[in-house]
py3Dmol code that shows the C-alpha trace and the ligand (Angstrom):
import py3Dmol

protein = """\
ATOM      1  CA  UNK A   1     130.317 157.480 107.105  1.00  0.00           C
ATOM      2  CA  UNK A   2     128.831 156.693 103.702  1.00  0.00           C
ATOM      3  CA  UNK A   3     130.527 153.319 103.736  1.00  0.00           C
ATOM      4  CA  UNK A   4     129.099 152.575 107.134  1.00  0.00           C
ATOM      5  CA  UNK A   5     125.614 153.535 106.015  1.00  0.00           C
ATOM      6  CA  UNK A   6     125.961 151.243 103.005  1.00  0.00           C
ATOM      7  CA  UNK A   7     127.116 148.391 105.165  1.00  0.00           C
ATOM      8  CA  UNK A   8     124.214 148.992 107.555  1.00  0.00           C
ATOM      9  CA  UNK A   9     121.778 149.036 104.622  1.00  0.00           C
ATOM     10  CA  UNK A  10     123.293 145.846 103.258  1.00  0.00           C
ATOM     11  CA  UNK A  11     122.918 144.137 106.642  1.00  0.00           C
ATOM     12  CA  UNK A  12     119.294 145.242 106.973  1.00  0.00           C
ATOM     13  CA  UNK A  13     118.522 143.905 103.492  1.00  0.00           C
ATOM     14  CA  UNK A  14     120.379 140.675 104.230  1.00  0.00           C
ATOM     15  CA  UNK A  15     118.528 140.083 107.469  1.00  0.00           C
ATOM     16  CA  UNK A  16     115.278 141.022 105.765  1.00  0.00           C
ATOM     17  CA  UNK A  17     115.698 138.508 102.934  1.00  0.00           C
ATOM     18  CA  UNK A  18     116.922 135.884 105.401  1.00  0.00           C
ATOM     19  CA  UNK A  19     113.945 136.507 107.694  1.00  0.00           C
ATOM     20  CA  UNK A  20     111.523 136.216 104.781  1.00  0.00           C
ATOM     21  CA  UNK A  21     112.832 132.842 103.583  1.00  0.00           C
ATOM     22  CA  UNK A  22     113.220 131.592 107.126  1.00  0.00           C
ATOM     23  CA  UNK A  23     109.659 132.465 108.031  1.00  0.00           C
ATOM     24  CA  UNK A  24     108.039 131.248 104.859  1.00  0.00           C
ATOM     25  CA  UNK A  25     105.722 128.341 105.618  1.00  0.00           C
ATOM     26  CA  UNK A  26     106.603 126.711 102.298  1.00  0.00           C
ATOM     27  CA  UNK A  27     110.252 126.714 101.220  1.00  0.00           C
ATOM     28  CA  UNK A  28     111.033 125.325  97.793  1.00  0.00           C
ATOM     29  CA  UNK A  29     114.615 124.724  96.749  1.00  0.00           C
ATOM     30  CA  UNK A  30     116.187 123.236  93.680  1.00  0.00           C
ATOM     31  CA  UNK A  31     117.826 119.822  94.174  1.00  0.00           C
ATOM     32  CA  UNK A  32     119.149 118.964  90.707  1.00  0.00           C
ATOM     33  CA  UNK A  33     117.813 118.890  87.155  1.00  0.00           C
ATOM     34  CA  UNK A  34     114.035 118.720  87.344  1.00  0.00           C
ATOM     35  CA  UNK A  35     114.022 117.760  91.012  1.00  0.00           C
ATOM     36  CA  UNK A  36     112.941 120.133  93.779  1.00  0.00           C
ATOM     37  CA  UNK A  37     112.682 119.684  97.530  1.00  0.00           C
ATOM     38  CA  UNK A  38     110.332 121.612  99.698  1.00  0.00           C
ATOM     39  CA  UNK A  39     110.110 122.187 103.398  1.00  0.00           C
ATOM     40  CA  UNK A  40     106.961 122.779 105.456  1.00  0.00           C
ATOM     41  CA  UNK A  41     106.493 123.188 109.189  1.00  0.00           C
ATOM     42  CA  UNK A  42     104.336 121.616 111.844  1.00  0.00           C
ATOM     43  CA  UNK A  43     103.652 122.818 115.343  1.00  0.00           C
ATOM     44  CA  UNK A  44     104.568 120.043 117.692  1.00  0.00           C
ATOM     45  CA  UNK A  45     103.877 121.019 121.328  1.00  0.00           C
ATOM     46  CA  UNK A  46     104.741 124.638 120.643  1.00  0.00           C
ATOM     47  CA  UNK A  47     107.878 123.942 118.580  1.00  0.00           C
ATOM     48  CA  UNK A  48     107.901 124.220 114.828  1.00  0.00           C
ATOM     49  CA  UNK A  49     109.354 121.086 113.243  1.00  0.00           C
ATOM     50  CA  UNK A  50     110.191 121.044 109.561  1.00  0.00           C
ATOM     51  CA  UNK A  51     109.636 118.205 107.123  1.00  0.00           C
ATOM     52  CA  UNK A  52     111.224 117.646 103.721  1.00  0.00           C
ATOM     53  CA  UNK A  53     109.403 116.428 100.651  1.00  0.00           C
ATOM     54  CA  UNK A  54     110.132 116.453  96.914  1.00  0.00           C
ATOM     55  CA  UNK A  55     108.635 116.992  93.512  1.00  0.00           C
ATOM     56  CA  UNK A  56     109.733 116.140  90.003  1.00  0.00           C
ATOM     57  CA  UNK A  57     108.844 118.209  86.962  1.00  0.00           C
ATOM     58  CA  UNK A  58     108.244 116.153  83.818  1.00  0.00           C
ATOM     59  CA  UNK A  59     106.713 116.961  80.447  1.00  0.00           C
ATOM     60  CA  UNK A  60     103.742 114.839  81.549  1.00  0.00           C
ATOM     61  CA  UNK A  61     103.188 116.964  84.665  1.00  0.00           C
ATOM     62  CA  UNK A  62     104.588 117.161  88.183  1.00  0.00           C
ATOM     63  CA  UNK A  63     105.017 114.213  90.485  1.00  0.00           C
ATOM     64  CA  UNK A  64     104.737 114.920  94.192  1.00  0.00           C
ATOM     65  CA  UNK A  65     106.537 112.732  96.740  1.00  0.00           C
ATOM     66  CA  UNK A  66     104.795 113.321 100.083  1.00  0.00           C
ATOM     67  CA  UNK A  67     102.544 116.187 101.093  1.00  0.00           C
ATOM     68  CA  UNK A  68     103.198 119.334 103.135  1.00  0.00           C
ATOM     69  CA  UNK A  69     103.113 118.718 106.873  1.00  0.00           C
ATOM     70  CA  UNK A  70     100.925 121.762 107.070  1.00  0.00           C
ATOM     71  CA  UNK A  71      97.372 121.661 105.723  1.00  0.00           C
ATOM     72  CA  UNK A  72      97.418 125.380 104.966  1.00  0.00           C
ATOM     73  CA  UNK A  73     100.145 124.732 102.391  1.00  0.00           C
ATOM     74  CA  UNK A  74      98.370 122.022 100.306  1.00  0.00           C
ATOM     75  CA  UNK A  75      96.966 124.557  97.848  1.00  0.00           C
ATOM     76  CA  UNK A  76      99.916 127.049  97.987  1.00  0.00           C
ATOM     77  CA  UNK A  77     102.194 124.164  96.963  1.00  0.00           C
ATOM     78  CA  UNK A  78     100.095 123.531  93.843  1.00  0.00           C
ATOM     79  CA  UNK A  79      99.971 127.290  93.165  1.00  0.00           C
ATOM     80  CA  UNK A  80     103.749 127.731  93.587  1.00  0.00           C
ATOM     81  CA  UNK A  81     104.462 124.777  91.303  1.00  0.00           C
ATOM     82  CA  UNK A  82     102.076 126.188  88.685  1.00  0.00           C
ATOM     83  CA  UNK A  83     103.617 129.657  88.916  1.00  0.00           C
ATOM     84  CA  UNK A  84     107.197 128.378  88.756  1.00  0.00           C
ATOM     85  CA  UNK A  85     106.924 125.603  86.202  1.00  0.00           C
ATOM     86  CA  UNK A  86     103.576 126.245  84.439  1.00  0.00           C
ATOM     87  CA  UNK A  87     102.559 122.660  85.087  1.00  0.00           C
ATOM     88  CA  UNK A  88      99.961 120.765  87.041  1.00  0.00           C
ATOM     89  CA  UNK A  89     100.653 118.109  89.677  1.00  0.00           C
ATOM     90  CA  UNK A  90      99.454 114.839  88.177  1.00  0.00           C
ATOM     91  CA  UNK A  91     100.652 112.197  90.636  1.00  0.00           C
ATOM     92  CA  UNK A  92     101.230 112.057  94.380  1.00  0.00           C
ATOM     93  CA  UNK A  93     102.908 109.309  96.407  1.00  0.00           C
ATOM     94  CA  UNK A  94     102.693 109.061 100.200  1.00  0.00           C
ATOM     95  CA  UNK A  95     105.690 107.170 101.585  1.00  0.00           C
ATOM     96  CA  UNK A  96     103.956 105.984 104.782  1.00  0.00           C
ATOM     97  CA  UNK A  97     100.761 106.524 106.701  1.00  0.00           C
ATOM     98  CA  UNK A  98     101.906 109.283 109.115  1.00  0.00           C
ATOM     99  CA  UNK A  99     100.498 112.783 108.786  1.00  0.00           C
ATOM    100  CA  UNK A 100     103.762 114.364 107.525  1.00  0.00           C
ATOM    101  CA  UNK A 101     103.567 112.059 104.469  1.00  0.00           C
ATOM    102  CA  UNK A 102      99.964 110.944 103.870  1.00  0.00           C
ATOM    103  CA  UNK A 103      98.133 113.978 105.264  1.00  0.00           C
ATOM    104  CA  UNK A 104      97.384 115.392 101.811  1.00  0.00           C
ATOM    105  CA  UNK A 105      95.838 112.290 100.204  1.00  0.00           C
ATOM    106  CA  UNK A 106      92.268 113.476 100.580  1.00  0.00           C
ATOM    107  CA  UNK A 107      93.038 117.009  99.363  1.00  0.00           C
ATOM    108  CA  UNK A 108      95.079 115.973  96.341  1.00  0.00           C
ATOM    109  CA  UNK A 109      92.748 113.132  95.399  1.00  0.00           C
ATOM    110  CA  UNK A 110      89.810 115.552  95.345  1.00  0.00           C
ATOM    111  CA  UNK A 111      91.847 117.779  93.027  1.00  0.00           C
ATOM    112  CA  UNK A 112      91.923 114.923  90.536  1.00  0.00           C
ATOM    113  CA  UNK A 113      95.555 114.078  91.167  1.00  0.00           C
ATOM    114  CA  UNK A 114      96.357 110.358  91.032  1.00  0.00           C
ATOM    115  CA  UNK A 115      97.329 109.312  94.526  1.00  0.00           C
ATOM    116  CA  UNK A 116      99.349 106.219  95.433  1.00  0.00           C
ATOM    117  CA  UNK A 117     100.395 104.172  98.454  1.00  0.00           C
ATOM    118  CA  UNK A 118     101.414 100.592  99.011  1.00  0.00           C
ATOM    119  CA  UNK A 119      98.938  98.150 100.514  1.00  0.00           C
ATOM    120  CA  UNK A 120     100.424  98.283 104.027  1.00  0.00           C
ATOM    121  CA  UNK A 121      99.904 102.042 104.137  1.00  0.00           C
ATOM    122  CA  UNK A 122      96.382 101.683 102.748  1.00  0.00           C
ATOM    123  CA  UNK A 123      95.460  99.199 105.436  1.00  0.00           C
ATOM    124  CA  UNK A 124      96.759 101.473 108.227  1.00  0.00           C
ATOM    125  CA  UNK A 125      94.886 104.479 106.824  1.00  0.00           C
ATOM    126  CA  UNK A 126      91.744 102.408 106.509  1.00  0.00           C
ATOM    127  CA  UNK A 127      92.102 101.146 110.111  1.00  0.00           C
ATOM    128  CA  UNK A 128      92.612 104.698 111.381  1.00  0.00           C
ATOM    129  CA  UNK A 129      89.650 105.929 109.338  1.00  0.00           C
ATOM    130  CA  UNK A 130      91.878 108.335 107.443  1.00  0.00           C
ATOM    131  CA  UNK A 131      91.766 109.299 103.800  1.00  0.00           C
ATOM    132  CA  UNK A 132      93.291 106.677 101.466  1.00  0.00           C
ATOM    133  CA  UNK A 133      94.988 106.879  98.092  1.00  0.00           C
ATOM    134  CA  UNK A 134      93.090 106.121  94.930  1.00  0.00           C
ATOM    135  CA  UNK A 135      95.657 103.566  93.783  1.00  0.00           C
ATOM    136  CA  UNK A 136      97.306 100.799  95.828  1.00  0.00           C
ATOM    137  CA  UNK A 137     100.605  99.674  94.285  1.00  0.00           C
ATOM    138  CA  UNK A 138     102.739  96.532  94.788  1.00  0.00           C
ATOM    139  CA  UNK A 139     105.693  96.864  97.185  1.00  0.00           C
ATOM    140  CA  UNK A 140     108.214  97.187  94.379  1.00  0.00           C
ATOM    141  CA  UNK A 141     106.886  99.131  91.383  1.00  0.00           C
ATOM    142  CA  UNK A 142     108.594 100.833  88.480  1.00  0.00           C
ATOM    143  CA  UNK A 143     106.988 103.997  87.129  1.00  0.00           C
ATOM    144  CA  UNK A 144     107.833 105.910  83.956  1.00  0.00           C
ATOM    145  CA  UNK A 145     106.567 109.500  83.709  1.00  0.00           C
ATOM    146  CA  UNK A 146     107.763 111.461  80.713  1.00  0.00           C
ATOM    147  CA  UNK A 147     111.498 110.762  80.405  1.00  0.00           C
ATOM    148  CA  UNK A 148     111.846 109.785  84.056  1.00  0.00           C
ATOM    149  CA  UNK A 149     111.785 106.285  85.529  1.00  0.00           C
ATOM    150  CA  UNK A 150     111.672 105.575  89.194  1.00  0.00           C
ATOM    151  CA  UNK A 151     111.258 102.610  91.513  1.00  0.00           C
ATOM    152  CA  UNK A 152     108.921 102.799  94.474  1.00  0.00           C
ATOM    153  CA  UNK A 153     110.326 100.238  96.867  1.00  0.00           C
ATOM    154  CA  UNK A 154     109.308  98.799 100.257  1.00  0.00           C
ATOM    155  CA  UNK A 155     112.543  97.738 101.993  1.00  0.00           C
ATOM    156  CA  UNK A 156     110.841  96.286 105.085  1.00  0.00           C
ATOM    157  CA  UNK A 157     109.934  97.818 108.414  1.00  0.00           C
ATOM    158  CA  UNK A 158     111.881 100.747 109.832  1.00  0.00           C
ATOM    159  CA  UNK A 159     110.701 104.168 110.994  1.00  0.00           C
ATOM    160  CA  UNK A 160     107.216 102.740 110.287  1.00  0.00           C
ATOM    161  CA  UNK A 161     105.977  99.305 109.331  1.00  0.00           C
ATOM    162  CA  UNK A 162     104.925 100.636 105.911  1.00  0.00           C
ATOM    163  CA  UNK A 163     107.752 103.048 104.963  1.00  0.00           C
ATOM    164  CA  UNK A 164     108.776 103.094 101.309  1.00  0.00           C
ATOM    165  CA  UNK A 165     111.678 104.780  99.520  1.00  0.00           C
ATOM    166  CA  UNK A 166     111.884 105.963  95.883  1.00  0.00           C
ATOM    167  CA  UNK A 167     114.927 105.448  93.701  1.00  0.00           C
ATOM    168  CA  UNK A 168     115.823 107.263  90.488  1.00  0.00           C
ATOM    169  CA  UNK A 169     118.461 105.009  89.012  1.00  0.00           C
ATOM    170  CA  UNK A 170     119.567 107.285  86.217  1.00  0.00           C
ATOM    171  CA  UNK A 171     119.892 110.374  88.435  1.00  0.00           C
ATOM    172  CA  UNK A 172     121.035 108.343  91.465  1.00  0.00           C
ATOM    173  CA  UNK A 173     118.531 110.074  93.730  1.00  0.00           C
ATOM    174  CA  UNK A 174     117.267 108.253  96.798  1.00  0.00           C
ATOM    175  CA  UNK A 175     114.097 109.732  98.231  1.00  0.00           C
ATOM    176  CA  UNK A 176     114.252 108.287 101.718  1.00  0.00           C
ATOM    177  CA  UNK A 177     111.515 110.115 103.606  1.00  0.00           C
ATOM    178  CA  UNK A 178     111.448 109.266 107.304  1.00  0.00           C
ATOM    179  CA  UNK A 179     113.247 105.985 106.664  1.00  0.00           C
ATOM    180  CA  UNK A 180     116.467 108.036 106.477  1.00  0.00           C
ATOM    181  CA  UNK A 181     117.464 110.271 109.355  1.00  0.00           C
ATOM    182  CA  UNK A 182     119.470 113.448 108.710  1.00  0.00           C
ATOM    183  CA  UNK A 183     123.090 113.543 109.885  1.00  0.00           C
ATOM    184  CA  UNK A 184     121.885 116.231 112.301  1.00  0.00           C
ATOM    185  CA  UNK A 185     119.613 113.701 114.042  1.00  0.00           C
ATOM    186  CA  UNK A 186     120.908 112.703 117.461  1.00  0.00           C
ATOM    187  CA  UNK A 187     118.395 109.896 117.885  1.00  0.00           C
ATOM    188  CA  UNK A 188     115.807 107.990 115.836  1.00  0.00           C
ATOM    189  CA  UNK A 189     112.986 110.348 116.657  1.00  0.00           C
ATOM    190  CA  UNK A 190     109.416 109.139 116.908  1.00  0.00           C
ATOM    191  CA  UNK A 191     109.433 105.362 117.333  1.00  0.00           C
ATOM    192  CA  UNK A 192     105.728 104.777 118.056  1.00  0.00           C
ATOM    193  CA  UNK A 193     105.282 102.712 114.894  1.00  0.00           C
ATOM    194  CA  UNK A 194     108.884 101.723 114.353  1.00  0.00           C
ATOM    195  CA  UNK A 195     110.578  98.355 114.262  1.00  0.00           C
ATOM    196  CA  UNK A 196     114.180  99.206 114.942  1.00  0.00           C
ATOM    197  CA  UNK A 197     115.377  95.630 114.727  1.00  0.00           C
ATOM    198  CA  UNK A 198     113.959  95.239 111.218  1.00  0.00           C
ATOM    199  CA  UNK A 199     115.118  98.774 110.313  1.00  0.00           C
ATOM    200  CA  UNK A 200     118.726  97.533 110.384  1.00  0.00           C
ATOM    201  CA  UNK A 201     118.004  94.821 107.789  1.00  0.00           C
ATOM    202  CA  UNK A 202     115.898  97.213 105.714  1.00  0.00           C
ATOM    203  CA  UNK A 203     118.731  99.751 105.493  1.00  0.00           C
ATOM    204  CA  UNK A 204     121.153  97.044 104.366  1.00  0.00           C
ATOM    205  CA  UNK A 205     118.690  96.110 101.618  1.00  0.00           C
ATOM    206  CA  UNK A 206     118.438  99.693 100.426  1.00  0.00           C
ATOM    207  CA  UNK A 207     122.233 100.063 100.502  1.00  0.00           C
ATOM    208  CA  UNK A 208     122.802  96.942  98.451  1.00  0.00           C
ATOM    209  CA  UNK A 209     119.995  97.646  95.997  1.00  0.00           C
ATOM    210  CA  UNK A 210     120.501 101.338  95.334  1.00  0.00           C
ATOM    211  CA  UNK A 211     124.223 101.973  94.919  1.00  0.00           C
ATOM    212  CA  UNK A 212     126.123 105.202  95.039  1.00  0.00           C
ATOM    213  CA  UNK A 213     123.343 107.734  95.490  1.00  0.00           C
ATOM    214  CA  UNK A 214     124.301 111.277  94.555  1.00  0.00           C
ATOM    215  CA  UNK A 215     121.399 112.710  96.550  1.00  0.00           C
ATOM    216  CA  UNK A 216     119.580 111.334  99.549  1.00  0.00           C
ATOM    217  CA  UNK A 217     116.426 113.181 100.595  1.00  0.00           C
ATOM    218  CA  UNK A 218     115.802 112.703 104.293  1.00  0.00           C
ATOM    219  CA  UNK A 219     112.414 113.176 105.991  1.00  0.00           C
ATOM    220  CA  UNK A 220     113.619 116.054 108.151  1.00  0.00           C
ATOM    221  CA  UNK A 221     116.489 118.531 108.478  1.00  0.00           C
ATOM    222  CA  UNK A 222     119.708 118.530 106.470  1.00  0.00           C
ATOM    223  CA  UNK A 223     119.735 116.614 103.221  1.00  0.00           C
ATOM    224  CA  UNK A 224     123.022 117.665 101.682  1.00  0.00           C
ATOM    225  CA  UNK A 225     125.203 115.255 103.635  1.00  0.00           C
ATOM    226  CA  UNK A 226     125.290 111.916 101.837  1.00  0.00           C
ATOM    227  CA  UNK A 227     126.271 109.941 104.960  1.00  0.00           C
ATOM    228  CA  UNK A 228     122.656 110.182 106.206  1.00  0.00           C
ATOM    229  CA  UNK A 229     121.826 106.548 105.420  1.00  0.00           C
ATOM    230  CA  UNK A 230     125.024 105.350 107.122  1.00  0.00           C
ATOM    231  CA  UNK A 231     124.252 107.662 109.990  1.00  0.00           C
ATOM    232  CA  UNK A 232     120.757 106.154 110.290  1.00  0.00           C
ATOM    233  CA  UNK A 233     122.278 102.670 110.330  1.00  0.00           C
ATOM    234  CA  UNK A 234     124.658 103.753 113.085  1.00  0.00           C
ATOM    235  CA  UNK A 235     121.755 105.157 115.162  1.00  0.00           C
ATOM    236  CA  UNK A 236     119.764 101.954 114.603  1.00  0.00           C
ATOM    237  CA  UNK A 237     122.719  99.759 115.598  1.00  0.00           C
ATOM    238  CA  UNK A 238     123.305 101.807 118.728  1.00  0.00           C
ATOM    239  CA  UNK A 239     119.650 101.575 119.651  1.00  0.00           C
ATOM    240  CA  UNK A 240     119.548  97.816 119.057  1.00  0.00           C
ATOM    241  CA  UNK A 241     122.710  97.299 121.078  1.00  0.00           C
ATOM    242  CA  UNK A 242     121.031  99.061 124.000  1.00  0.00           C
ATOM    243  CA  UNK A 243     117.595  97.418 123.462  1.00  0.00           C
ATOM    244  CA  UNK A 244     117.975  94.040 121.768  1.00  0.00           C
ATOM    245  CA  UNK A 245     114.211  93.529 121.541  1.00  0.00           C
ATOM    246  CA  UNK A 246     114.049  96.419 119.085  1.00  0.00           C
ATOM    247  CA  UNK A 247     111.107  97.988 120.887  1.00  0.00           C
TER     248      UNK A 247
END
"""
ligand_1 = """\
1
ZN
Zn 106.550 108.955 110.068
"""
view = py3Dmol.view(width=600, height=400)
view.addModel(protein, "pdb")
view.setStyle({"model": 0}, {"cartoon": {"style": "trace"}})
view.addModel(ligand_1, "xyz")
view.setStyle({"model": 1}, {"stick": {}})
view.zoomTo()
view.show()
């Protein structure tokens, strides 16, 4: 009887801790070294869809790659980072103009954080009368922050006409954003601003330029499976075989 009670208690605790982490609107998890990924959620027609983003902790401050897809989490993200790492966010990159990536530019810019996009993203944001980054960077730019160096790279059109990826050559981390679909993805998702024909070429460029990634951070869903880029290429090829115009 006592054993049973203990098991029951254990199960209650387990489900409780699971429910807590599952329901949290901001879920931070450790990727490797000083790299962390975080998940936020967006209500899309009554269904909560998650989005992945990443931050890097350096001795010069924290670098944020994409913003929460949930406005209510812009400040909690800064607070959580501060509580966990005792550091401020100093830089923020938005990897294309969509809301799940660039939605925090205004908020973070006003906080005094240096915000960055490439020119193509800036032009789309300007056209849509949305908040823009403080700094517009060339399509292929190398940054060094503390002991970390990374390359912000525009591979060509794909999920969006302005999607960029970020490559950490020493750590072999590819931050793909929405350019890379998770292995769980059954299709290419939202294609309103996509160029699927070009996406194929753009993936090949990324594959030949950034070899043997140890981590690939996808825009949504699972990011542990390293075949995500190949999986994206397969989805793109299938799509193009069915619709040769790419639209
Ligand atoms: Zn997008």
